C-alpha atoms as an extended CHARMM CRD file, in Angstrom:
* protein
*
       187  EXT
         1         1  MET       CA             56.0140000000       -6.6500000000      105.0390000000  PROA      1               0.0000000000
         2         2  PRO       CA             55.4770000000       -3.1450000000      103.5800000000  PROA      2               0.0000000000
         3         3  SER       CA             58.3440000000       -0.7140000000      103.8280000000  PROA      3               0.0000000000
         4         4  PRO       CA             57.9190000000        2.0670000000      106.3720000000  PROA      4               0.0000000000
         5         5  ALA       CA             56.6320000000        5.3970000000      105.1330000000  PROA      5               0.0000000000
         6         6  PRO       CA             59.3330000000        8.0050000000      104.6440000000  PROA      6               0.0000000000
         7         7  ALA       CA             59.8150000000       10.4530000000      107.4820000000  PROA      7               0.0000000000
         8         8  SER       CA             59.1930000000       13.2890000000      105.0630000000  PROA      8               0.0000000000
         9         9  ASP       CA             56.8990000000       13.8350000000      102.0980000000  PROA      9               0.0000000000
        10        10  THR       CA             59.0670000000       14.5580000000       99.0480000000  PROA      10              0.0000000000
        11        11  LEU       CA             56.4190000000       16.6200000000       97.2970000000  PROA      11              0.0000000000
        12        12  PHE       CA             56.0230000000       18.8140000000      100.3900000000  PROA      12              0.0000000000
        13        13  ASP       CA             59.8160000000       19.1230000000      100.6480000000  PROA      13              0.0000000000
        14        14  ASP       CA             59.9220000000       20.2460000000       97.0160000000  PROA      14              0.0000000000
        15        15  ALA       CA             56.9720000000       22.5850000000       97.5050000000  PROA      15              0.0000000000
        16        16  PHE       CA             58.6090000000       24.3210000000      100.4670000000  PROA      16              0.0000000000
        17        17  ALA       CA             61.8920000000       24.5970000000       98.5330000000  PROA      17              0.0000000000
        18        18  TYR       CA             59.8440000000       26.1580000000       95.7260000000  PROA      18              0.0000000000
        19        19  LYS       CA             58.1700000000       28.5510000000       98.1940000000  PROA      19              0.0000000000
        20        20  ARG       CA             61.5600000000       29.7050000000       99.4590000000  PROA      20              0.0000000000
        21        21  TRP       CA             62.8470000000       30.1840000000       95.8930000000  PROA      21              0.0000000000
        22        22  ALA       CA             59.7280000000       32.1030000000       94.8400000000  PROA      22              0.0000000000
        23        23  MET       CA             59.8630000000       34.3450000000       97.8940000000  PROA      23              0.0000000000
        24        24  GLN       CA             63.4990000000       35.2290000000       97.1710000000  PROA      24              0.0000000000
        25        25  ARG       CA             62.5500000000       36.1940000000       93.6070000000  PROA      25              0.0000000000
        26        26  THR       CA             59.6640000000       38.2930000000       94.9110000000  PROA      26              0.0000000000
        27        27  LEU       CA             61.9170000000       40.0840000000       97.4020000000  PROA      27              0.0000000000
        28        28  GLU       CA             64.4360000000       40.8460000000       94.6290000000  PROA      28              0.0000000000
        29        29  ALA       CA             61.6590000000       42.3600000000       92.5250000000  PROA      29              0.0000000000
        30        30  ILE       CA             60.3900000000       44.4870000000       95.4250000000  PROA      30              0.0000000000
        31        31  ARG       CA             63.9360000000       45.7530000000       96.0150000000  PROA      31              0.0000000000
        32        32  ALA       CA             63.9710000000       46.8970000000       92.3700000000  PROA      32              0.0000000000
        33        33  VAL       CA             60.9870000000       49.2430000000       92.8890000000  PROA      33              0.0000000000
        34        34  ASP       CA             61.8470000000       52.9410000000       93.0310000000  PROA      34              0.0000000000
        35        35  ALA       CA             60.4820000000       53.5560000000       96.5330000000  PROA      35              0.0000000000
        36        36  ARG       CA             60.4640000000       57.3400000000       96.0940000000  PROA      36              0.0000000000
        37        37  ALA       CA             58.4060000000       57.1900000000       92.9110000000  PROA      37              0.0000000000
        38        38  PHE       CA             56.1320000000       54.3320000000       94.0240000000  PROA      38              0.0000000000
        39        39  PRO       CA             55.8280000000       54.4600000000       97.8230000000  PROA      39              0.0000000000
        40        40  ALA       CA             52.3310000000       52.9440000000       97.7990000000  PROA      40              0.0000000000
        41        41  SER       CA             53.5350000000       49.8720000000       95.8800000000  PROA      41              0.0000000000
        42        42  VAL       CA             56.3980000000       49.3100000000       98.3130000000  PROA      42              0.0000000000
        43        43  ALA       CA             54.1230000000       49.8670000000      101.3240000000  PROA      43              0.0000000000
        44        44  PHE       CA             51.5610000000       47.3930000000       99.9470000000  PROA      44              0.0000000000
        45        45  ALA       CA             54.2450000000       44.7810000000       99.2180000000  PROA      45              0.0000000000
        46        46  ARG       CA             55.6580000000       45.1610000000      102.7430000000  PROA      46              0.0000000000
        47        47  GLN       CA             52.1890000000       44.8330000000      104.2630000000  PROA      47              0.0000000000
        48        48  GLN       CA             51.5920000000       41.6370000000      102.2920000000  PROA      48              0.0000000000
        49        49  LEU       CA             54.9730000000       40.2010000000      103.3500000000  PROA      49              0.0000000000
        50        50  ASN       CA             54.2290000000       41.1420000000      106.9530000000  PROA      50              0.0000000000
        51        51  HSD       CA             50.9030000000       39.3160000000      106.7680000000  PROA      51              0.0000000000
        52        52  ILE       CA             52.5310000000       36.2410000000      105.1770000000  PROA      52              0.0000000000
        53        53  VAL       CA             55.1760000000       35.9160000000      107.8860000000  PROA      53              0.0000000000
        54        54  ILE       CA             52.7650000000       36.5840000000      110.7500000000  PROA      54              0.0000000000
        55        55  VAL       CA             50.4660000000       33.8200000000      109.4760000000  PROA      55              0.0000000000
        56        56  GLU       CA             53.4550000000       31.4810000000      109.1360000000  PROA      56              0.0000000000
        57        57  GLU       CA             54.4970000000       32.2900000000      112.7060000000  PROA      57              0.0000000000
        58        58  LEU       CA             50.9420000000       31.7020000000      113.9450000000  PROA      58              0.0000000000
        59        59  PHE       CA             50.7900000000       28.3030000000      112.2680000000  PROA      59              0.0000000000
        60        60  ARG       CA             54.2780000000       27.4020000000      113.4970000000  PROA      60              0.0000000000
        61        61  ALA       CA             53.0310000000       27.9730000000      117.0620000000  PROA      61              0.0000000000
        62        62  ARG       CA             49.9780000000       25.8240000000      116.3280000000  PROA      62              0.0000000000
        63        63  LEU       CA             52.1450000000       23.0300000000      114.9500000000  PROA      63              0.0000000000
        64        64  LEU       CA             54.2570000000       23.1770000000      118.1110000000  PROA      64              0.0000000000
        65        65  GLY       CA             51.3000000000       23.4880000000      120.4830000000  PROA      65              0.0000000000
        66        66  GLU       CA             52.5800000000       26.8420000000      121.7300000000  PROA      66              0.0000000000
        67        67  ALA       CA             50.8040000000       30.0630000000      122.6280000000  PROA      67              0.0000000000
        68        68  SER       CA             49.9540000000       32.4120000000      119.7960000000  PROA      68              0.0000000000
        69        69  PRO       CA             52.8110000000       34.8430000000      119.1150000000  PROA      69              0.0000000000
        70        70  HSD       CA             50.4610000000       37.4200000000      117.5460000000  PROA      70              0.0000000000
        71        71  ALA       CA             47.0130000000       38.7720000000      118.3870000000  PROA      71              0.0000000000
        72        72  ALA       CA             46.1560000000       39.4440000000      114.7310000000  PROA      72              0.0000000000
        73        73  THR       CA             47.2550000000       38.4930000000      111.2250000000  PROA      73              0.0000000000
        74        74  ASN       CA             48.8320000000       41.8770000000      110.6030000000  PROA      74              0.0000000000
        75        75  SER       CA             50.3740000000       44.6130000000      112.7140000000  PROA      75              0.0000000000
        76        76  ALA       CA             49.8770000000       48.3500000000      113.0810000000  PROA      76              0.0000000000
        77        77  GLU       CA             53.5340000000       48.9610000000      112.2900000000  PROA      77              0.0000000000
        78        78  VAL       CA             55.0030000000       47.1650000000      109.3110000000  PROA      78              0.0000000000
        79        79  PRO       CA             58.6950000000       46.2860000000      109.6090000000  PROA      79              0.0000000000
        80        80  ALA       CA             61.2630000000       47.3700000000      107.0510000000  PROA      80              0.0000000000
        81        81  LEU       CA             61.6900000000       45.2010000000      103.9810000000  PROA      81              0.0000000000
        82        82  GLU       CA             64.9960000000       43.7060000000      105.1080000000  PROA      82              0.0000000000
        83        83  ALA       CA             63.6060000000       42.8170000000      108.5340000000  PROA      83              0.0000000000
        84        84  LEU       CA             60.7030000000       41.0630000000      106.8120000000  PROA      84              0.0000000000
        85        85  ALA       CA             63.1080000000       39.2690000000      104.4730000000  PROA      85              0.0000000000
        86        86  MET       CA             65.0610000000       37.9380000000      107.4640000000  PROA      86              0.0000000000
        87        87  ARG       CA             61.8890000000       36.7160000000      109.2010000000  PROA      87              0.0000000000
        88        88  LEU       CA             60.6530000000       35.0590000000      106.0130000000  PROA      88              0.0000000000
        89        89  GLU       CA             63.9930000000       33.2880000000      105.5410000000  PROA      89              0.0000000000
        90        90  ALA       CA             63.9440000000       32.1020000000      109.1610000000  PROA      90              0.0000000000
        91        91  SER       CA             60.3840000000       30.8590000000      108.6670000000  PROA      91              0.0000000000
        92        92  ASP       CA             61.3290000000       28.9790000000      105.5020000000  PROA      92              0.0000000000
        93        93  GLN       CA             64.2450000000       27.3480000000      107.3180000000  PROA      93              0.0000000000
        94        94  TRP       CA             62.0130000000       26.3780000000      110.2360000000  PROA      94              0.0000000000
        95        95  TYR       CA             59.3750000000       24.7910000000      107.9850000000  PROA      95              0.0000000000
        96        96  ALA       CA             62.0310000000       22.8220000000      106.0720000000  PROA      96              0.0000000000
        97        97  ALA       CA             63.4510000000       21.4760000000      109.3440000000  PROA      97              0.0000000000
        98        98  HSD       CA             59.9470000000       20.7270000000      110.6380000000  PROA      98              0.0000000000
        99        99  LEU       CA             59.1320000000       18.6990000000      107.5240000000  PROA      99              0.0000000000
       100       100  ALA       CA             62.3290000000       16.6980000000      107.9300000000  PROA      100             0.0000000000
       101       101  ALA       CA             61.5110000000       15.9240000000      111.5650000000  PROA      101             0.0000000000
       102       102  LEU       CA             57.8770000000       14.8430000000      111.1240000000  PROA      102             0.0000000000
       103       103  ALA       CA             57.1780000000       11.1920000000      111.8410000000  PROA      103             0.0000000000
       104       104  PRO       CA             54.8090000000        9.4730000000      109.3700000000  PROA      104             0.0000000000
       105       105  ALA       CA             52.0260000000        9.2620000000      111.9840000000  PROA      105             0.0000000000
       106       106  GLN       CA             52.1560000000       13.0220000000      112.5850000000  PROA      106             0.0000000000
       107       107  TRP       CA             51.1540000000       14.1010000000      109.0640000000  PROA      107             0.0000000000
       108       108  ASP       CA             47.4660000000       13.4040000000      109.5450000000  PROA      108             0.0000000000
       109       109  GLN       CA             47.2810000000       14.2730000000      113.2470000000  PROA      109             0.0000000000
       110       110  ALA       CA             44.4390000000       16.7250000000      113.8690000000  PROA      110             0.0000000000
       111       111  LEU       CA             45.3850000000       19.8470000000      115.7900000000  PROA      111             0.0000000000
       112       112  ARG       CA             42.8630000000       22.0610000000      117.5600000000  PROA      112             0.0000000000
       113       113  PHE       CA             43.6450000000       25.7550000000      117.9020000000  PROA      113             0.0000000000
       114       114  ARG       CA             42.1470000000       29.2190000000      118.0060000000  PROA      114             0.0000000000
       115       115  PHE       CA             42.3870000000       31.5340000000      114.9970000000  PROA      115             0.0000000000
       116       116  ALA       CA             43.3890000000       35.1660000000      115.5040000000  PROA      116             0.0000000000
       117       117  ASP       CA             39.7300000000       36.1680000000      115.0870000000  PROA      117             0.0000000000
       118       118  GLY       CA             38.8700000000       34.0790000000      118.1680000000  PROA      118             0.0000000000
       119       119  ARG       CA             37.1390000000       31.2660000000      116.3070000000  PROA      119             0.0000000000
       120       120  ASP       CA             38.1140000000       27.6560000000      116.9430000000  PROA      120             0.0000000000
       121       121  GLY       CA             39.8840000000       25.6420000000      114.2790000000  PROA      121             0.0000000000
       122       122  CYS       CA             40.9550000000       22.0770000000      113.6440000000  PROA      122             0.0000000000
       123       123  MET       CA             43.2960000000       20.9980000000      110.8470000000  PROA      123             0.0000000000
       124       124  THR       CA             45.7320000000       18.1820000000      110.2550000000  PROA      124             0.0000000000
       125       125  ARG       CA             49.4190000000       18.9790000000      110.0730000000  PROA      125             0.0000000000
       126       126  ARG       CA             49.2920000000       18.1520000000      106.3570000000  PROA      126             0.0000000000
       127       127  GLU       CA             46.4450000000       20.6520000000      105.8740000000  PROA      127             0.0000000000
       128       128  ILE       CA             48.2970000000       23.3320000000      107.8230000000  PROA      128             0.0000000000
       129       129  LEU       CA             51.4140000000       22.8320000000      105.7150000000  PROA      129             0.0000000000
       130       130  PHE       CA             49.3500000000       23.0050000000      102.5270000000  PROA      130             0.0000000000
       131       131  HSD       CA             47.7010000000       26.1910000000      103.7720000000  PROA      131             0.0000000000
       132       132  VAL       CA             51.0680000000       27.8230000000      104.5020000000  PROA      132             0.0000000000
       133       133  LEU       CA             52.1850000000       27.0700000000      100.9370000000  PROA      133             0.0000000000
       134       134  ASN       CA             48.9470000000       28.1990000000       99.3330000000  PROA      134             0.0000000000
       135       135  HSD       CA             48.6540000000       31.3340000000      101.4790000000  PROA      135             0.0000000000
       136       136  ALA       CA             52.0990000000       32.6020000000      100.4690000000  PROA      136             0.0000000000
       137       137  THR       CA             51.3590000000       31.9460000000       96.7910000000  PROA      137             0.0000000000
       138       138  TYR       CA             48.1360000000       33.9290000000       96.9710000000  PROA      138             0.0000000000
       139       139  HSD       CA             49.8240000000       36.9590000000       98.5220000000  PROA      139             0.0000000000
       140       140  ARG       CA             52.8120000000       36.8330000000       96.1580000000  PROA      140             0.0000000000
       141       141  GLY       CA             50.2180000000       37.1840000000       93.3950000000  PROA      141             0.0000000000
       142       142  ALA       CA             48.8520000000       40.3140000000       95.0550000000  PROA      142             0.0000000000
       143       143  ILE       CA             52.3920000000       41.6780000000       95.3060000000  PROA      143             0.0000000000
       144       144  GLY       CA             52.7290000000       41.0520000000       91.5590000000  PROA      144             0.0000000000
       145       145  HSD       CA             50.0170000000       43.6480000000       90.9500000000  PROA      145             0.0000000000
       146       146  ALA       CA             51.9070000000       46.2070000000       93.0720000000  PROA      146             0.0000000000
       147       147  LEU       CA             55.0220000000       45.4630000000       91.0300000000  PROA      147             0.0000000000
       148       148  ASP       CA             53.0420000000       46.0370000000       87.8200000000  PROA      148             0.0000000000
       149       149  LEU       CA             51.8760000000       49.4250000000       89.1180000000  PROA      149             0.0000000000
       150       150  ALA       CA             55.5080000000       50.3390000000       89.8580000000  PROA      150             0.0000000000
       151       151  GLY       CA             56.6930000000       49.2480000000       86.4120000000  PROA      151             0.0000000000
       152       152  VAL       CA             58.8150000000       46.3840000000       87.7640000000  PROA      152             0.0000000000
       153       153  PRO       CA             58.3050000000       43.0510000000       86.0390000000  PROA      153             0.0000000000
       154       154  HSD       CA             57.2430000000       40.4320000000       88.5190000000  PROA      154             0.0000000000
       155       155  PRO       CA             59.3460000000       37.3140000000       88.3640000000  PROA      155             0.0000000000
       156       156  GLY       CA             58.2420000000       34.0760000000       86.8250000000  PROA      156             0.0000000000
       157       157  ASP       CA             57.7490000000       32.2580000000       90.1000000000  PROA      157             0.0000000000
       158       158  THR       CA             55.5810000000       29.2910000000       89.2500000000  PROA      158             0.0000000000
       159       159  TYR       CA             56.3820000000       25.7460000000       90.2950000000  PROA      159             0.0000000000
       160       160  THR       CA             57.0140000000       24.8150000000       86.6480000000  PROA      160             0.0000000000
       161       161  VAL       CA             59.6990000000       27.5040000000       86.3000000000  PROA      161             0.0000000000
       162       162  PHE       CA             61.2960000000       26.3270000000       89.5550000000  PROA      162             0.0000000000
       163       163  THR       CA             61.2380000000       22.6580000000       88.5580000000  PROA      163             0.0000000000
       164       164  HSD       CA             62.7180000000       23.2500000000       85.1170000000  PROA      164             0.0000000000
       165       165  GLN       CA             65.3720000000       25.5930000000       86.4640000000  PROA      165             0.0000000000
       166       166  ALA       CA             66.3680000000       23.0180000000       89.0970000000  PROA      166             0.0000000000
       167       167  GLN       CA             66.2900000000       20.1530000000       86.5950000000  PROA      167             0.0000000000
       168       168  PRO       CA             67.0440000000       21.5690000000       83.1260000000  PROA      168             0.0000000000
       169       169  GLN       CA             67.0110000000       18.0780000000       81.5580000000  PROA      169             0.0000000000
       170       170  ARG       CA             63.2290000000       18.2810000000       81.7830000000  PROA      170             0.0000000000
       171       171  ARG       CA             63.2550000000       20.8430000000       78.9490000000  PROA      171             0.0000000000
       172       172  ALA       CA             64.5020000000       17.9910000000       76.7450000000  PROA      172             0.0000000000
       173       173  GLY       CA             61.7490000000       15.7250000000       78.0450000000  PROA      173             0.0000000000
       174       174  THR       CA             63.9290000000       13.6970000000       80.4010000000  PROA      174             0.0000000000
       175       175  MET       CA             62.8980000000       13.0000000000       83.9740000000  PROA      175             0.0000000000
       176       176  PRO       CA             65.6360000000       12.6250000000       86.5890000000  PROA      176             0.0000000000
       177       177  ALA       CA             66.9730000000        9.0870000000       87.0310000000  PROA      177             0.0000000000
       178       178  ASP       CA             66.2900000000        9.2710000000       90.7580000000  PROA      178             0.0000000000
       179       179  PRO       CA             62.7090000000       10.4770000000       91.3060000000  PROA      179             0.0000000000
       180       180  ASP       CA             63.6530000000       11.7100000000       94.7950000000  PROA      180             0.0000000000
       181       181  ALA       CA             66.5450000000       13.8460000000       93.4740000000  PROA      181             0.0000000000
       182       182  GLY       CA             65.1120000000       17.3060000000       93.6910000000  PROA      182             0.0000000000
       183       183  PRO       CA             61.8680000000       18.8300000000       92.5010000000  PROA      183             0.0000000000
       184       184  ARG       CA             59.3600000000       16.4310000000       91.0460000000  PROA      184             0.0000000000
       185       185  THR       CA             55.6980000000       16.4770000000       90.2310000000  PROA      185             0.0000000000
       186       186  THR       CA             53.2370000000       13.8090000000       91.2000000000  PROA      186             0.0000000000
       187       187  ARG       CA             50.0400000000       13.4290000000       89.2080000000  PROA      187             0.0000000000
C-alpha cells in the first residue's frame, strides 16, 4: 500500500519561506533609501508593495471562497511603508499556515472566481500558490530598479542565496542529511 501524500508540499513550504525572507530583505533596502532625496523611488516601491499585498489578499479570499476584499489590484491611497510591511508579514504568515493545513486532495482542486477586472477565472490551489510566489518575485524585481535609481544596492534575494544561507554546508557541496530539513531544490 502506498504511503499517504504529505499534508504539505515541502518545495512550496520552502518557496514561501524564501518569499518571506526575500521580502524582508527588500523592505530593509527600501528603508535605506533617502526619502527626501529620492521621493519617487520610495513612492514607486510603496506602490509596488501595495499591489503585491492587495493581490495576495485577493487570492487569499479566493482560496477561502470569500468575497473579494478589494475592488482593484491597487488603491488610490498607498499606505505608509510600515503599514505595508505589517500587512505583508501577516500575509506571509497566513500563506504558511494555509500550506500546512491543506489536505493532499485540495492541492489540485479547481477554484472558480472573478478577477478584479470583472473577468472570470479558474485555477487550482497549486496554481494560485505558484502565482502568489511568482507575482511577488516579479514586483520585487521592479523595486530593485527603484533602489538602483536611489543609489541603494538591492539585496541578493534569489532562491539560491536563501538556500545557501539557510544551509551553508551546500557551499562545500554537501546536501543536508534529511532532505526535508529546510530549503531544498527539486529537479
